[in-house]
All heavy atoms as an XYZ file, in Angstrom:
859
protein
N      14.945      7.003      3.782
C      13.505      6.757      3.867
C      12.997      6.384      2.479
O      12.857      7.235      1.611
C      12.815      8.011      4.416
C      11.311      7.965      4.320
S      10.418      9.103      5.363
C      10.699     10.670      4.603
N      12.735      5.092      2.265
C      12.264      4.664      0.957
C      10.812      5.039      0.711
O      10.333      4.964     -0.407
C      12.506      3.160      0.763
C      11.546      2.272      1.483
N      11.604      2.056      2.829
C      10.522      1.530      1.015
C      10.642      1.222      3.175
N       9.979      0.893      2.097
N      10.109      5.491      1.731
C       8.726      5.917      1.549
C       8.626      7.112      0.609
O       7.658      7.243     -0.132
C       8.070      6.234      2.904
C       7.698      5.011      3.720
C       8.856      4.351      4.460
O      10.002      4.842      4.364
O       8.615      3.338      5.142
N       9.646      7.982      0.603
C       9.640      9.118     -0.328
C       9.714      8.620     -1.768
O       9.007      9.115     -2.643
C      10.793     10.078     -0.022
C      10.749     11.353     -0.848
S       9.255     12.357     -0.622
C       9.637     13.189      0.895
N      10.538      7.624     -2.007
C      10.634      7.028     -3.337
C       9.316      6.354     -3.725
O       8.852      6.487     -4.867
C      11.776      6.013     -3.360
O      11.818      5.346     -4.594
N       8.708      5.662     -2.782
C       7.415      5.029     -3.043
C       6.352      6.081     -3.348
O       5.546      5.907     -4.273
C       6.980      4.182     -1.847
C       7.819      2.950     -1.549
C       7.393      2.327     -0.224
C       7.728      1.950     -2.683
N       6.357      7.168     -2.596
C       5.402      8.254     -2.837
C       5.593      8.831     -4.238
O       4.624      9.098     -4.951
C       5.551      9.341     -1.777
N       6.847      9.010     -4.639
C       7.122      9.508     -5.988
C       6.586      8.571     -7.054
O       6.024      9.013     -8.061
N       6.725      7.281     -6.843
C       6.196      6.295     -7.798
C       4.675      6.326     -7.845
O       4.082      6.207     -8.920
C       6.677      4.887     -7.433
O       8.067      4.794     -7.570
N       4.041      6.501     -6.696
C       2.580      6.596     -6.660
C       2.117      7.825     -7.418
O       1.166      7.759     -8.213
C       2.070      6.593     -5.203
C       2.312      5.216     -4.571
C       0.599      6.987     -5.133
C       2.139      5.175     -3.068
N       2.787      8.954     -7.212
C       2.428     10.176     -7.945
C       2.598      9.954     -9.447
O       1.743     10.361    -10.238
C       3.247     11.392     -7.456
C       3.061     12.579     -8.379
C       2.852     11.756     -6.034
N       3.659      9.287     -9.859
C       3.855      8.991    -11.293
C       2.719      8.148    -11.835
O       2.225      8.415    -12.942
C       5.178      8.262    -11.502
C       6.397      9.135    -11.391
C       7.685      8.347    -11.602
O       7.664      7.345    -12.348
O       8.703      8.735    -11.014
N       2.300      7.144    -11.103
C       1.184      6.294    -11.534
C      -0.070      7.129    -11.720
O      -0.778      7.009    -12.731
C       0.948      5.159    -10.520
C       2.089      4.148    -10.588
C      -0.402      4.484    -10.744
C       2.115      3.163     -9.437
N      -0.352      7.990    -10.748
C      -1.551      8.826    -10.805
C      -1.456      9.828    -11.951
O      -2.419     10.035    -12.701
C      -1.781      9.521     -9.449
C      -2.897     10.540     -9.536
C      -2.072      8.482     -8.367
N      -0.290     10.443    -12.131
C      -0.115     11.421    -13.210
C      -0.273     10.756    -14.593
O      -0.872     11.341    -15.498
C       1.251     12.100    -13.100
C       1.400     13.003    -11.887
C       0.722     14.348    -12.049
O       0.695     14.881    -13.170
O       0.228     14.877    -11.037
N       0.254      9.552    -14.751
C       0.077      8.829    -16.032
C      -1.389      8.505    -16.270
O      -1.881      8.607    -17.399
C       0.917      7.557    -16.050
C       2.375      7.817    -16.359
C       3.085      6.519    -16.660
N       2.930      5.594    -15.545
C       3.922      5.076    -14.865
N       5.161      5.330    -15.187
N       3.691      4.250    -13.858
N      -2.089      8.115    -15.216
C      -3.523      7.841    -15.349
C      -4.276      9.110    -15.726
O      -5.187      9.066    -16.563
C      -4.070      7.256    -14.052
N      -3.898     10.235    -15.149
C      -4.545     11.510    -15.466
C      -4.353     11.858    -16.932
O      -5.282     12.325    -17.606
C      -3.994     12.622    -14.573
N      -3.168     11.638    -17.437
C      -2.894     11.916    -18.843
C      -3.681     10.971    -19.757
O      -4.302     11.394    -20.721
C      -1.395     11.763    -19.114
C      -0.989     12.134    -20.526
C       0.518     12.039    -20.702
O       1.252     12.518    -19.821
O       0.928     11.465    -21.718
N      -3.679      9.705    -19.406
C      -4.349      8.685    -20.218
C      -5.869      8.843    -20.187
O      -6.537      8.737    -21.206
C      -3.945      7.301    -19.712
C      -4.506      6.142    -20.502
C      -4.041      4.800    -19.963
N      -4.496      4.554    -18.595
C      -3.716      4.503    -17.534
N      -2.409      4.664    -17.641
N      -4.218      4.281    -16.330
N      -6.414      9.126    -19.006
C      -7.871      9.178    -18.819
C      -8.435     10.595    -18.894
O      -9.636     10.782    -18.783
C      -8.247      8.535    -17.481
C      -7.781      7.102    -17.331
C      -8.412      6.157    -18.331
O      -9.591      6.381    -18.726
O      -7.733      5.193    -18.726
N      -7.549     11.568    -19.038
C      -7.921     12.973    -19.216
C      -8.728     13.552    -18.046
O      -9.797     14.112    -18.229
C      -8.662     13.165    -20.527
C      -7.794     12.839    -21.713
C      -8.468     13.248    -23.011
N      -7.560     13.089    -24.104
C      -7.637     12.123    -24.998
N      -8.596     11.241    -24.924
N      -6.752     12.034    -25.973
N      -8.178     13.402    -16.856
C      -8.742     14.118    -15.715
C      -7.670     15.052    -15.173
O      -6.492     14.882    -15.436
C      -9.287     13.170    -14.634
C      -8.287     12.214    -14.038
C      -7.467     12.592    -12.993
C      -8.192     10.910    -14.511
C      -6.568     11.709    -12.425
C      -7.293     10.014    -13.955
C      -6.480     10.418    -12.906
N      -8.095     16.062    -14.439
C      -7.167     17.099    -13.970
C      -6.664     16.871    -12.552
O      -5.540     17.203    -12.221
C      -7.815     18.477    -14.045
C      -7.999     18.968    -15.453
C      -8.522     20.398    -15.369
N      -8.370     21.086    -16.621
C      -7.310     21.782    -16.978
N      -6.292     21.863    -16.178
N      -7.267     22.386    -18.132
N      -7.553     16.349    -11.693
C      -7.128     16.210    -10.310
C      -7.810     15.021     -9.649
O      -8.847     14.551    -10.104
C      -7.376     17.479     -9.516
C      -8.803     17.872     -9.372
C      -8.949     19.235     -8.685
N     -10.352     19.564     -8.547
C     -11.076     19.301     -7.474
N     -10.534     18.716     -6.433
N     -12.351     19.630     -7.422
N      -7.209     14.593     -8.590
C      -7.741     13.506     -7.778
C      -8.262     14.122     -6.490
O      -7.557     14.899     -5.840
C      -6.637     12.464     -7.463
C      -7.151     11.395     -6.519
C      -6.108     11.849     -8.753
N      -9.501     13.803     -6.140
C     -10.050     14.318     -4.883
C      -9.874     13.314     -3.750
O      -9.795     13.695     -2.587
C     -11.539     14.679     -5.029
O     -12.258     13.514     -5.449
C     -11.718     15.809     -6.035
N      -9.806     12.023     -4.088
C      -9.593     10.979     -3.089
C      -8.753      9.875     -3.707
O      -9.041      9.400     -4.794
C     -10.907     10.414     -2.594
C     -10.743      9.299     -1.554
C     -12.076      8.826     -0.989
N     -12.837      9.888     -0.361
C     -12.679     10.318      0.888
N     -11.751      9.787      1.655
N     -13.429     11.286      1.376
N      -7.707      9.482     -2.982
C      -6.832      8.393     -3.401
C      -6.885      7.321     -2.328
O      -6.654      7.605     -1.150
C      -5.389      8.891     -3.560
C      -4.346      7.835     -3.892
C      -4.570      7.268     -5.291
C      -2.947      8.410     -3.759
N      -7.206      6.099     -2.731
C      -7.251      4.977     -1.793
C      -6.124      4.011     -2.116
O      -5.982      3.561     -3.257
C      -8.589      4.236     -1.889
O      -9.647      5.085     -1.519
N      -5.329      3.715     -1.096
C      -4.198      2.803     -1.231
C      -4.370      1.627     -0.284
O      -5.068      1.735      0.729
C      -2.889      3.511     -0.864
C      -2.532      4.789     -1.601
C      -1.309      5.433     -0.952
C      -2.264      4.493     -3.060
N      -3.715      0.514     -0.619
C      -3.565     -0.604      0.304
C      -2.084     -0.794      0.547
O      -1.304     -0.887     -0.406
C      -4.138     -1.894     -0.269
C      -5.609     -2.047     -0.124
C      -6.108     -3.427     -0.542
O      -5.306     -4.258     -1.023
O      -7.309     -3.653     -0.401
N      -1.709     -0.826      1.799
C      -0.326     -1.073      2.199
C      -0.374     -2.179      3.242
O      -0.745     -1.942      4.393
C       0.339      0.193      2.775
C       1.778     -0.110      3.182
C       0.303      1.337      1.766
N      -0.052     -3.388      2.828
C      -0.110     -4.528      3.728
C       0.841     -4.382      4.908
O       1.895     -3.745      4.798
N       0.474     -4.995      6.006
C       1.281     -4.890      7.216
C       2.653     -5.541      7.064
O       3.557     -5.250      7.842
C       0.559     -5.511      8.425
O       0.248     -6.875      8.132
C      -0.719     -4.747      8.751
N       2.817     -6.398      6.064
C       4.110     -7.053      5.825
C       4.875     -6.420      4.664
O       5.899     -6.948      4.239
C       3.902     -8.545      5.533
C       3.174     -9.352      6.602
C       2.940    -10.782      6.115
C       3.943     -9.337      7.904
N       4.396     -5.298      4.148
C       5.004     -4.679      2.964
C       6.316     -3.964      3.268
O       7.024     -3.556      2.346
C       4.018     -3.705      2.308
N       6.633     -3.784      4.525
C       7.875     -3.092      4.871
C       7.799     -1.599      4.663
O       8.810     -0.953      4.391
N       6.591     -1.045      4.787
C       6.377      0.383      4.571
C       5.842      0.995      5.860
O       4.892      0.472      6.457
C       5.366      0.621      3.417
C       5.050      2.090      3.251
C       5.879      0.009      2.131
N       6.427      2.085      6.265
C       5.930      2.837      7.419
C       4.820      3.747      6.896
O       5.077      4.715      6.165
C       7.053      3.650      8.049
C       6.626      4.556      9.170
C       5.913      3.842     10.300
O       6.443      2.823     10.787
O       4.816      4.310     10.678
N       3.578      3.421      7.239
C       2.411      4.106      6.674
C       2.426      5.603      6.987
O       2.135      6.421      6.111
C       1.104      3.431      7.142
C      -0.112      4.241      6.718
C       1.028      2.017      6.556
N       2.763      5.974      8.197
C       2.795      7.404      8.547
C       3.827      8.146      7.703
O       3.585      9.272      7.248
C       3.091      7.585     10.034
N       4.974      7.524      7.466
C       6.013      8.152      6.641
C       5.571      8.251      5.184
O       5.854      9.245      4.506
C       7.325      7.375      6.753
N       4.863      7.230      4.697
C       4.354      7.279      3.323
C       3.333      8.399      3.178
O       3.375      9.168      2.212
C       3.739      5.938      2.924
C       3.122      5.888      1.532
C       4.163      6.158      0.449
C       2.430      4.542      1.303
N       2.433      8.506      4.134
C       1.424      9.578      4.088
C       2.111     10.949      4.103
O       1.777     11.837      3.324
C       0.462      9.462      5.267
C      -0.610     10.537      5.285
C      -1.535     10.405      6.467
N      -2.179      9.111      6.554
C      -3.222      8.732      5.819
N      -3.725      9.553      4.918
N      -3.756      7.544      5.979
N       3.095     11.122      4.983
C       3.839     12.383      5.056
C       4.513     12.689      3.721
O       4.453     13.818      3.221
C       4.888     12.314      6.175
C       5.743     13.538      6.267
C       5.291     14.661      6.931
C       6.995     13.576      5.666
C       6.073     15.811      7.013
C       7.785     14.718      5.738
C       7.324     15.834      6.413
N       5.153     11.678      3.122
C       5.844     11.869      1.845
C       4.860     12.247      0.748
O       5.132     13.139     -0.064
C       6.620     10.608      1.479
N       3.720     11.582      0.694
C       2.711     11.913     -0.322
C       2.215     13.344     -0.152
O       2.073     14.079     -1.133
C       1.540     10.930     -0.246
C       1.777      9.570     -0.873
C       0.678      8.591     -0.459
C       1.850      9.680     -2.391
N       1.962     13.734      1.078
C       1.489     15.097      1.328
C       2.569     16.131      1.006
O       2.259     17.231      0.563
C       1.013     15.223      2.772
C      -0.269     14.448      3.028
C      -0.676     14.353      4.487
O       0.080     14.839      5.365
O      -1.746     13.782      4.755
N       3.831     15.753      1.190
C       4.935     16.677      0.910
C       5.135     16.914     -0.576
O       5.489     18.021     -0.994
C       6.229     16.160      1.539
N       4.932     15.883     -1.394
C       5.188     16.041     -2.831
C       3.930     16.287     -3.652
O       4.027     16.555     -4.847
C       5.970     14.838     -3.417
C       5.163     13.556     -3.345
C       7.304     14.685     -2.735
C       5.838     12.383     -4.030
N       2.757     16.261     -3.019
C       1.501     16.459     -3.746
C       1.317     17.858     -4.344
O       0.765     17.979     -5.441
C       0.311     16.116     -2.841
N       1.759     18.936     -3.679
C       1.544     20.266     -4.262
C       2.125     20.364     -5.685
O       3.247     19.920     -5.941
C       2.270     21.204     -3.296
C       2.206     20.483     -1.990
C       2.376     19.025     -2.353
N       1.296     20.888     -6.582
C       1.720     21.027     -7.968
C       1.426     19.804     -8.817
O       1.706     19.796    -10.018
N       0.873     18.754     -8.205
C       0.500     17.548     -8.954
C      -1.017     17.408     -8.913
O      -1.704     18.170     -8.223
C       1.133     16.274     -8.346
O       0.464     15.950     -7.124
C       2.627     16.446     -8.111
N      -1.534     16.410     -9.603
C      -2.984     16.210     -9.581
C      -3.459     15.649     -8.236
O      -4.653     15.538     -8.002
C      -3.446     15.345    -10.745
S      -2.793     13.696    -10.775
N      -2.524     15.342     -7.327
C      -2.890     14.902     -5.979
C      -2.996     16.055     -4.976
O      -3.341     15.832     -3.820
C      -1.866     13.890     -5.445
C      -1.984     12.473     -5.961
C      -0.868     11.607     -5.390
C      -3.334     11.881     -5.630
N      -2.710     17.262     -5.429
C      -2.785     18.411     -4.525
C      -4.181     18.484     -3.922
O      -5.177     18.411     -4.639
C      -2.474     19.700     -5.279
C      -2.462     20.920     -4.396
C      -1.901     22.135     -5.109
O      -1.012     22.018     -5.938
N      -2.441     23.299     -4.780
N      -4.265     18.592     -2.618
C      -5.516     18.698     -1.858
C      -6.357     17.421     -1.859
O      -7.503     17.440     -1.420
C      -6.377     19.877     -2.339
C      -5.663     21.205     -2.180
O      -4.941     21.370     -1.179
O      -5.804     22.070     -3.067
N      -5.826     16.310     -2.338
C      -6.565     15.052     -2.325
C      -6.601     14.471     -0.913
O      -5.663     14.623     -0.134
C      -5.917     14.049     -3.274
N      -7.682     13.808     -0.609
C      -7.770     13.021      0.620
C      -7.114     11.682      0.331
O      -7.383     11.055     -0.704
C      -9.242     12.808      1.021
O      -9.846     14.086      1.244
C      -9.364     11.955      2.262
N      -6.245     11.243      1.211
C      -5.520      9.984      1.005
C      -5.947      8.992      2.073
O      -5.757      9.230      3.270
C      -3.996     10.212      1.038
C      -3.597     11.181     -0.065
C      -3.258      8.887      0.911
C      -2.161     11.653     -0.010
N      -6.570      7.905      1.626
C      -6.984      6.826      2.520
C      -6.011      5.671      2.341
O      -5.730      5.269      1.203
C      -8.393      6.344      2.184
C      -9.449      7.433      2.368
O      -9.333      8.212      3.330
O     -10.382      7.490      1.550
N      -5.528      5.139      3.446
C      -4.588      4.023      3.375
C      -5.108      2.889      4.253
O      -5.160      3.011      5.484
C      -3.169      4.423      3.822
C      -2.648      5.586      2.970
C      -2.232      3.221      3.732
C      -1.286      6.123      3.386
N      -5.509      1.795      3.601
C      -5.919      0.587      4.319
C      -4.688     -0.276      4.555
O      -3.762     -0.275      3.736
C      -6.952     -0.184      3.497
N      -4.678     -0.986      5.667
C      -3.545     -1.831      6.022
C      -4.007     -3.278      6.199
O      -4.254     -3.719      7.327
C      -2.879     -1.320      7.295
C      -2.312      0.077      7.155
C      -1.684      0.564      8.439
O      -0.667     -0.020      8.859
O      -2.227      1.520      9.024
N      -4.124     -4.030      5.094
C      -4.558     -5.427      5.205
C      -3.583     -6.234      6.065
O      -2.370     -6.070      5.960
C      -4.546     -5.933      3.763
C      -4.538     -4.715      2.907
C      -3.886     -3.635      3.702
N      -4.122     -7.106      6.913
C      -3.261     -7.907      7.781
C      -2.514     -8.982      7.006
O      -2.921     -9.386      5.919
C      -4.254     -8.535      8.767
C      -5.547     -8.584      8.026
C      -5.538     -7.379      7.126
N      -1.444     -9.451      7.611
C      -0.653    -10.506      7.003
C      -1.240    -11.880      7.265
O      -1.864    -12.122      8.292
N      -1.051    -12.771      6.298
C      -1.414    -14.191      6.426
C      -0.329    -14.971      5.719
O       0.329    -14.468      4.824
C      -2.751    -14.506      5.771
C      -3.937    -14.038      6.585
C      -5.207    -14.788      6.242
N      -5.355    -16.080      6.853
C      -5.615    -16.315      8.140
N      -5.706    -15.324      8.978
N      -5.762    -17.534      8.593
N      -0.185    -16.209      6.135
C       0.805    -17.071      5.495
C       0.320    -18.510      5.554
O      -0.466    -18.890      6.423
C       2.151    -16.957      6.193
N       0.809    -19.294      4.620
C       0.563    -20.725      4.632
C       1.794    -21.411      5.198
O       2.912    -21.129      4.771
C       0.271    -21.255      3.210
O      -0.903    -20.596      2.716
C       0.057    -22.751      3.210
N       1.557    -22.299      6.151
C       2.652    -23.046      6.769
C       3.010    -24.222      5.865
O       2.141    -25.034      5.517
C       2.245    -23.549      8.146
S       3.515    -24.547      8.955
N       4.260    -24.302      5.475
C       4.718    -25.391      4.610
C       4.836    -26.713      5.369
O       4.917    -27.771      4.766
C       6.062    -25.021      3.970
C       6.008    -23.776      3.101
S       4.780    -23.870      1.787
C       5.536    -25.094      0.745
N       4.804    -26.656      6.705
C       4.902    -27.881      7.502
C       3.553    -28.545      7.711
O       3.430    -29.763      7.591
C       5.555    -27.588      8.857
C       7.004    -27.151      8.708
O       7.683    -27.628      7.778
O       7.458    -26.320      9.523
N       2.511    -27.746      8.024
C       1.208    -28.356      8.326
C       0.088    -27.912      7.393
O      -1.031    -28.417      7.480
C       0.825    -28.078      9.784
S       0.345    -26.362     10.130
N       0.353    -26.925      6.507
C      -0.657    -26.469      5.556
C      -1.644    -25.460      6.106
O      -2.538    -25.004      5.393
N      -1.504    -25.084      7.356
C      -2.418    -24.143      7.997
C      -2.219    -22.733      7.451
O      -1.099    -22.297      7.211
C      -2.167    -24.164      9.515
C      -3.055    -23.268     10.332
C      -4.423    -23.502     10.424
C      -2.523    -22.197     11.044
C      -5.222    -22.685     11.199
C      -3.321    -21.378     11.824
C      -4.680    -21.622     11.895
O      -5.474    -20.816     12.658
N      -3.329    -22.019      7.262
C      -3.277    -20.606      6.890
C      -3.315    -19.811      8.182
O      -4.346    -19.757      8.855
C      -4.448    -20.239      5.983
O      -4.437    -18.861      5.705
N      -2.193    -19.218      8.534
C      -2.041    -18.572      9.836
C      -1.952    -17.058      9.708
O      -1.380    -16.555      8.746
C      -0.777    -19.119     10.553
O      -0.706    -18.583     11.871
C       0.494    -18.771      9.817
N      -2.526    -16.334     10.664
C      -2.287    -14.891     10.692
C      -0.802    -14.640     10.897
O      -0.123    -15.408     11.577
C      -3.086    -14.414     11.904
C      -4.069    -15.501     12.187
C      -3.422    -16.768     11.740
N      -0.311    -13.580     10.297
C       1.117    -13.267     10.382
C       1.255    -11.776     10.665
O       0.992    -10.952      9.797
C       1.805    -13.644      9.070
C       3.315    -13.663      9.023
C       3.872    -14.699      9.988
C       3.787    -13.980      7.613
N       1.625    -11.443     11.893
C       1.769    -10.042     12.270
C       3.119     -9.480     11.855
O       3.230     -8.299     11.537
C       1.565     -9.880     13.772
C       0.146    -10.165     14.195
C      -0.065    -10.036     15.685
O       0.717     -9.315     16.341
O      -1.012    -10.649     16.193
N       4.163    -10.310     11.897
C       5.521     -9.883     11.552
C       6.206    -11.006     10.783
O       5.977    -12.184     11.069
C       6.348     -9.581     12.810
C       5.719     -8.594     13.720
N       4.943     -8.959     14.804
C       5.724     -7.240     13.706
C       4.514     -7.882     15.417
N       4.964     -6.829     14.773
N       7.066    -10.620      9.865
C       7.891    -11.638      9.222
C       8.737    -12.279     10.311
O       9.227    -11.614     11.213
C       8.762    -11.016      8.143
C       7.928    -10.514      6.972
C       8.825    -10.043      5.844
N       8.042     -9.497      4.763
C       7.597    -10.214      3.727
N       7.871    -11.484      3.636
N       6.884     -9.628      2.779
N       8.877    -13.578     10.250
C       9.625    -14.282     11.283
C       8.735    -14.910     12.344
O       9.220    -15.693     13.169
N       7.431    -14.562     12.356
C       6.514    -15.223     13.282
C       6.425    -16.699     12.931
O       6.693    -17.104     11.790
C       5.113    -14.608     13.200
C       5.011    -13.247     13.876
O       5.990    -12.825     14.516
O       3.943    -12.614     13.732
N       5.999    -17.495     13.887
C       5.849    -18.939     13.686
C       4.388    -19.286     13.451
O       3.485    -18.537     13.817
C       6.380    -19.685     14.906
C       7.843    -19.427     15.266
C       8.204    -20.176     16.539
C       8.760    -19.812     14.117
N       4.173    -20.459     12.867
C       2.816    -20.957     12.642
C       2.104    -21.095     13.985
O       2.661    -21.640     14.943
C       2.868    -22.313     11.934
S       1.246    -23.082     11.720
N       0.878    -20.626     14.052
C       0.124    -20.683     15.309
C      -0.381    -22.097     15.605
O      -0.742    -22.389     16.733
C      -1.037    -19.703     15.269
C      -0.545    -18.262     15.302
C      -1.660    -17.301     15.510
N      -1.150    -15.934     15.445
C      -1.910    -14.874     15.485
N      -3.209    -15.000     15.591
N      -1.377    -13.676     15.413
N      -0.409    -22.957     14.594
C      -0.880    -24.314     14.823
C       0.253    -25.246     15.249
O       0.172    -25.927     16.251
C      -1.562    -24.880     13.583
C      -2.001    -26.339     13.815
C      -2.532    -27.008     12.586
N      -3.920    -26.613     12.385
C      -4.571    -26.820     11.261
N      -3.966    -27.376     10.233
N      -5.821    -26.451     11.135
N       1.347    -25.273     14.448
C       2.401    -26.272     14.708
C       3.724    -25.679     15.182
O       4.632    -26.418     15.540
C       2.630    -27.133     13.463
S       3.534    -26.284     12.134
N       3.850    -24.354     15.164
C       5.093    -23.722     15.578
C       6.165    -23.711     14.498
O       7.287    -23.292     14.745
N       5.805    -24.155     13.285
C       6.759    -24.192     12.176
C       7.186    -22.802     11.729
O       6.448    -21.824     11.869
N       8.383    -22.749     11.174
C       8.940    -21.470     10.723
C       8.915    -21.329      9.206
O       9.249    -20.276      8.682
C      10.371    -21.323     11.225
N       8.498    -22.375      8.494
C       8.495    -22.309      7.027
C       7.151    -21.768      6.542
O       6.281    -22.505      6.122
C       8.784    -23.694      6.437
C      10.171    -24.178      6.797
C      10.575    -25.504      6.160
N       9.488    -26.442      5.929
C       9.274    -27.052      4.756
N      10.060    -26.830      3.731
N       8.280    -27.902      4.637
N       7.018    -20.449      6.612
C       5.775    -19.784      6.245
C       5.948    -19.021      4.938
O       6.949    -18.342      4.740
C       5.341    -18.818      7.347
C       5.100    -19.432      8.722
C       4.731    -18.346      9.722
C       4.021    -20.488      8.669
N       4.942    -19.127      4.087
C       4.929    -18.400      2.820
C       3.812    -17.354      2.892
O       2.634    -17.724      2.978
C       4.688    -19.361      1.630
C       4.602    -18.592      0.334
C       5.761    -20.427      1.572
N       4.161    -16.068      2.890
C       3.127    -15.028      2.965
C       2.136    -15.137      1.801
O       2.518    -15.361      0.654
C       3.925    -13.727      2.882
C       5.289    -14.087      3.359
C       5.509    -15.497      2.865
N       0.855    -15.004      2.136
C      -0.203    -15.036      1.120
C      -1.016    -13.747      1.104
O      -1.787    -13.517      0.178
C      -1.149    -16.226      1.365
O      -1.688    -16.128      2.691
C      -0.421    -17.556      1.194
N      -0.852    -12.910      2.102
C      -1.570    -11.627      2.171
C      -0.791    -10.684      3.075
O      -0.024    -11.119      3.925
C      -2.984    -11.828      2.713
N      -1.002     -9.398      2.844
C      -0.371     -8.396      3.683
C       0.933     -7.855      3.122
O       1.585     -7.045      3.762
N       1.311     -8.279      1.925
C       2.555     -7.800      1.323
C       2.304     -6.750      0.240
O       3.245     -6.213     -0.326
C       3.349     -8.963      0.685
O       2.550     -9.571     -0.330
C       3.747     -9.990      1.730
N       1.050     -6.445     -0.009
C       0.701     -5.574     -1.120
C       0.959     -4.097     -0.850
O       0.944     -3.630      0.274
C      -0.759     -5.767     -1.532
C      -1.780     -5.597     -0.430
C      -1.985     -6.844      0.410
O      -2.500     -7.843     -0.073
O      -1.615     -6.772      1.598
N       1.216     -3.402     -1.922
C       1.273     -1.933     -1.942
C       0.653     -1.555     -3.276
O       1.251     -1.784     -4.330
C       2.703     -1.407     -1.845
C       2.889      0.100     -2.098
C       2.026      0.940     -1.170
C       4.340      0.489     -1.971
N      -0.572     -1.052     -3.237
C      -1.239     -0.759     -4.508
C      -2.230      0.388     -4.403
O      -2.770      0.675     -3.348
C      -1.922     -2.002     -5.039
C      -3.041     -2.516     -4.185
C      -3.705     -3.735     -4.805
N      -4.416     -4.475     -3.783
C      -4.465     -5.773     -3.710
N      -3.863     -6.501     -4.596
N      -5.144     -6.359     -2.760
N      -2.424      1.014     -5.562
C      -3.469      2.017     -5.708
C      -4.760      1.238     -5.935
O      -4.847      0.437     -6.863
C      -3.189      2.965     -6.893
C      -4.360      3.915     -7.109
C      -1.885      3.729     -6.664
N      -5.734      1.455     -5.074
C      -6.995      0.724     -5.156
C      -8.030      1.502     -5.949
O      -8.721      0.948     -6.791
C      -7.534      0.409     -3.736
C      -8.888     -0.268     -3.808
C      -6.535     -0.445     -2.984
N      -8.120      2.808     -5.668
C      -9.196      3.595     -6.261
C      -8.824      5.076     -6.240
O      -8.123      5.525     -5.345
C     -10.470      3.359     -5.454
C     -11.703      4.011     -6.000
C     -12.934      3.608     -5.201
O     -12.934      3.809     -3.978
O     -13.881      3.119     -5.822
N      -9.331      5.778     -7.234
C      -9.182      7.232     -7.275
C     -10.531      7.850     -7.596
O     -11.229      7.362     -8.489
C      -8.192      7.659     -8.372
C      -6.778      7.258     -8.125
S      -5.656      7.893     -9.408
C      -5.992      6.749    -10.738
N     -10.875      8.898     -6.893
C     -12.004      9.725     -7.258
C     -11.407     10.944     -7.940
O     -10.537     11.595     -7.371
C     -12.829     10.127     -6.027
O     -13.229      8.946     -5.337
C     -14.048     10.940     -6.424
N     -11.860     11.210     -9.163
C     -11.224     12.250     -9.971
C     -12.206     13.344    -10.369
O     -13.426     13.165    -10.293
C     -10.577     11.639    -11.230
C      -9.543     10.594    -10.843
C     -11.609     11.049    -12.172
N     -11.656     14.467    -10.813
C     -12.460     15.603    -11.277
C     -11.789     16.204    -12.499
O     -10.572     16.144    -12.649
C     -12.597     16.647    -10.185
N     -12.596     16.795    -13.363
C     -12.081     17.430    -14.585
C     -11.766     18.902    -14.410
O     -11.127     19.499    -15.262
C     -13.083     17.266    -15.730
C     -13.182     15.833    -16.201
O     -12.194     15.101    -16.104
O     -14.275     15.446    -16.654
N     -12.225     19.503    -13.331
C     -12.013     20.948    -13.151
C     -10.667     21.280    -12.579
O      -9.915     20.550    -12.092
C     -13.105     21.544    -12.258
C     -13.192     20.870    -10.902
O     -12.432     19.935    -10.621
O     -14.048     21.299    -10.118
């Protein structure tokens, strides 16, 4: 389960920010995990909750947005919704699609406290 590794990396990012910005804890963490990112959101949430105790994420509310996938078709230039990698262009049926959205995995926002 690579979600545990991803959760560990997210905690490291947050802990480094806490050290740099001098806050003690995060009360709310907002993430974006695109639908094409190859991440099982429920597993990521479980992993974050499992490793949060003892970190500045302990007791934080974790919000995870799932931006939809989009791609540009290299055959017709259409910007098509993309639910799964391997889908075809909805306009021309072409398979040469370049993802333009939905592949992200990022920390969007943190609400922090000094206490």
